[in-house]
C-alpha positions, 0 to 999 in steps of 0.5 A: 283950597281951604281944606288944604290949609290944615294939611299944609300946616300939619306938614309944616309943624311935623317938618319943623319939629323933625328938623329941630330934633335932627338939630338936637341930635347933631349937637351932642354936648356932654357937660357943656352948657346948652349954648354949645355943641361938641360934635368931635367929642373933645369935651370943649365947645365947637366953633359956631357953624353959623358964620354970623355967630363968629367974632373977629374983634379989632381988640383982643382982651387978655386976662391972666388968672388972678392967682396973685396981684394982677397988676404985678403981672401986667408988666410980666405979660407986656412983651408977650402981648406985643408979640401976640399983637404982631402975630394976630394984627390986633390990638391986645388989652390986658384985663386985670381980673380980681377973682376967678368969678369975674374972669369966668363971667367976662368970658361967658359974656363975650368980654374976654377973648384969650385967657389963662384960667387956673387949674380948678377953673378950667372945667367951669370955664370950658363948660359954662363960658366956652373956653378952649384951652390949648396951651400950658407952661412947661419946663425945658424938658417938657415936664409940667405941673405943680403940687398942692401943699398944705403949709403952716408956720413953723411955730404953729405946733402942726407937724402933720395933717392930723394936727390940723384937727380943731384948728383953722385951714385957709382955702383960696376960692371954691373954684380953685383946684389946689386952693380948695377942691383937691385938698377937700377931696384928699383930706376926706379920702385920706384922713377922714377930715371934713370942713366945719366938722374937723377944722374951721375953713376960711377963704382968703381969695388968692394963693398969695393971701393964704401963704401970707396968712400962714406966715403971719399966723392969721391961719393955722394952715393953708392949702396952696399951689406950690408954683405960687409959693415958689415964685413968692419965695424967689421974689423974697415976698416970704421967707421959706424958713418960716413955713413947714409943709405937712402935705404934698399932693401928686402933680396937677396941670397948671394954668391952661391958656386958650381962647373963646370958642367963637373966635373966627377960626383963622384968628384962633389959629393966629392966637395959638401961633402967638403962644407957640412962636414966642421967644422965652429967652431973656423975656419977662415971662422967663424971668418970672415963671422960671421961678417955678421951673417954666420955660415954654408953652406946650400944646395940651388938650382939655380931654387928656390933661384935665382928666385928673381934675375932672375926677377930683370934681366928681369926688367932690360932687361938683356940678358945672351949673352954668346958671 
């Protein structure tokens, strides 16, 4: 009997590691954090196969990307969140995040269930926080997106991009596409200009800060999302005649809306239903986002619609380090 024990232990160890190896092979993840699997190849985290890892909270926490003062948007989203509450049967709480980092950490820690992440943050949210984007705002004809613009005060003396050499350029945050990643890649590739070497960079924290900084001549120029700029102009926050655009990029996807990967699948479907059944006509969302030409939610996929952003990240040598 005693001689059987080593043999049994050997078989147990072999079986254990074989099972672990099979589990590893059955969990492809690409760039995703080690906590996630992507068996269907759509580049986003699959829902957990272990039922105990799924969440079905009584209260869903929602956060909109902190592009501008989040408190301004509490009222903008109130009617939509009431609709989501009706569809899901859950209480919905608006979480006014102050930064992209705070929003990302909240979802990674399980404190955020539904969110709109800005364009540049989507890859980090997907790979590090288990974000599953499924919707985006679009115009009535289905067109969508925004452009990155480099703007300056009309009296700055800057008439073209080359004039920024030796001057200051405001970015927003390192995770922002139009506020940092896209302009950094474009300035280097098209104009041979790099931060610190050819101009003095600074980070304003938000697009509205950068826009107001350009208007008030705090910065010589600023790289911003024109969707935010257009809404600020429409609201009368800034006067368009005070600004000059010296560069306008190709069109990028705008804020991606989605849910945490580990929501109970039935609940995740209800969240999606809430987005695609919301009546925009006469709503606070319509009043606010029509300023940038958006009138509906349309279905999207991270794999297709964020391909250009992943290319920009690659050009900038961005690593989705989830530590």
